C-alpha positions in Angstrom: 123.1 108.1 119.3 123.1 109.4 123.3 120.1 107.4 124.2 120.8 109.3 127.8 120.6 112.9 126.2 116.5 112.0 126.1 114.3 115.0 127.6 110.6 114.1 128.1 108.2 116.9 127.3 107.0 119.6 129.8 103.3 119.5 130.4 103.2 122.8 128.3 105.4 120.8 126.0 103.0 118.3 125.4 100.3 120.3 125.0 101.5 122.6 122.3 102.5 119.6 120.6 98.5 118.3 121.2 97.3 121.2 119.2 99.7 121.6 116.8 99.3 118.0 115.8 95.1 118.6 115.7 94.9 121.6 113.3 97.9 119.8 111.1 96.2 116.9 111.0 93.4 118.2 108.7 96.0 118.9 106.1 96.4 114.9 106.4 92.8 114.6 105.5 92.9 116.7 102.4 94.3 114.0 100.6 96.4 116.8 98.6 98.6 116.0 95.6 100.4 118.7 96.3 103.1 118.9 98.9 102.5 120.5 102.1 103.9 123.8 102.6 104.5 125.2 106.3 105.0 128.3 107.3 106.9 129.6 110.2 107.5 132.8 112.2 110.1 132.8 114.5 109.1 134.7 117.9 110.2 138.0 117.5 110.4 138.1 113.9 107.8 140.0 111.8 107.9 137.8 108.5 107.3 134.2 107.7 109.3 131.7 106.2 106.9 129.3 103.9 108.7 125.7 103.1 107.4 123.1 100.8 107.8 119.7 102.8 108.3 116.5 101.7 105.1 114.2 102.5 107.6 111.8 104.5 109.5 114.3 106.2 105.5 115.8 107.4 104.2 112.1 108.4 107.4 112.4 110.4 106.8 115.7 111.7 103.2 114.7 112.7 104.3 111.6 114.4 107.0 113.3 116.2 104.0 115.7 117.4 101.9 112.8 118.6 104.7 111.5 120.8 105.1 114.6 122.7 101.3 114.9 122.6 101.5 111.7 124.7 104.6 112.7 126.7 106.8 110.6 125.0 110.9 111.9 124.4 111.6 111.1 120.7 115.3 111.1 119.4 116.2 110.1 115.2 118.5 107.9 114.7 119.8 107.4 110.8 119.1 104.0 109.6 122.8 103.5 108.6 124.0 104.4 111.6 126.0 102.0 113.8 125.2 101.4 117.3 127.6 99.8 120.4 126.2 97.0 122.0 125.0 99.0 125.0 123.0 101.5 122.7 121.7 98.5 121.0 120.7 97.2 124.3 118.8 100.2 125.7 116.7 100.3 122.4 115.9 96.8 122.5 114.7 97.6 126.1 117.4 94.3 127.6 120.7 93.8 129.4 123.9 94.3 127.1 125.1 90.9 128.0 122.0 89.3 126.0 122.6 91.6 122.7 126.2 90.6 123.4 124.5 86.5 123.5 122.0 87.6 120.2 125.0 88.6 118.5 127.4 85.6 119.0 124.5 83.4 118.0 124.9 85.4 114.6 120.7 86.2 115.1 121.7 90.3 114.8 124.7 90.9 112.2 127.2 92.8 113.5 130.7 93.8 112.6 133.9 94.4 114.8 136.0 97.7 115.1 139.1 96.3 116.8 137.6 94.8 120.3 134.3 96.5 120.1 130.8 95.2 117.9 128.6 97.6 116.3 125.3 97.1 114.9 123.7 98.9 112.2 120.5 100.2 112.9 118.6 99.1 110.1 119.8 95.3 111.1 118.6 96.1 114.9 115.3 97.3 113.7 114.4 94.2 111.2 115.8 91.9 114.6 113.1 93.4 116.4 110.6 92.9 114.0 111.0 89.5 113.8 111.2 89.0 116.9 107.8 91.1 117.4 106.1 88.4 115.1 107.5 85.4 116.4 106.0 86.7 119.6 102.8 87.8 118.1 102.3 84.2 116.4 103.3 82.5 119.9 100.7 84.4 121.8 97.8 84.3 119.3 98.8 80.2 119.5 98.7 80.3 123.2 95.4 82.2 123.1 94.1 79.8 120.7 94.5 76.7 122.9 93.4 78.6 126.3 90.1 78.7 124.0 90.0 75.5 122.8 90.6 74.1 126.4 87.9 76.8 127.8 90.8 77.8 130.3 88.8 80.8 130.1 91.5 83.3 128.8 
């Protein structure tokens, strides 16, 4: 995974993604039981290529278009992939030393490859999901306390 290779979509690419998303969202709303078929005509070609897509792949494609339409860069990482501590830190938006501390506290499973730590993406995602849930619960508790004491929040 090379997070430094992410490319933010241009304004034109974002607009094209937005238009494609608008057109393709109609297919999602039709509640078809059949797999969606997509026709692609490569630029300069005279022939269409039609393929059936698994619904999960189609949904992922729509999510990618949505992110691009919002001007966000997108990357796909297989859940079985292993990351370095630096890559994990970039995904969590924290420092590498903080990730190392989390690993040493056994808060995120990892393995050693020589002297280097490797973290499975699936484990990192699970840690983030739990951490986000704990933060949300703490926020709800603080909010309830503020309302209870009429602090005006």
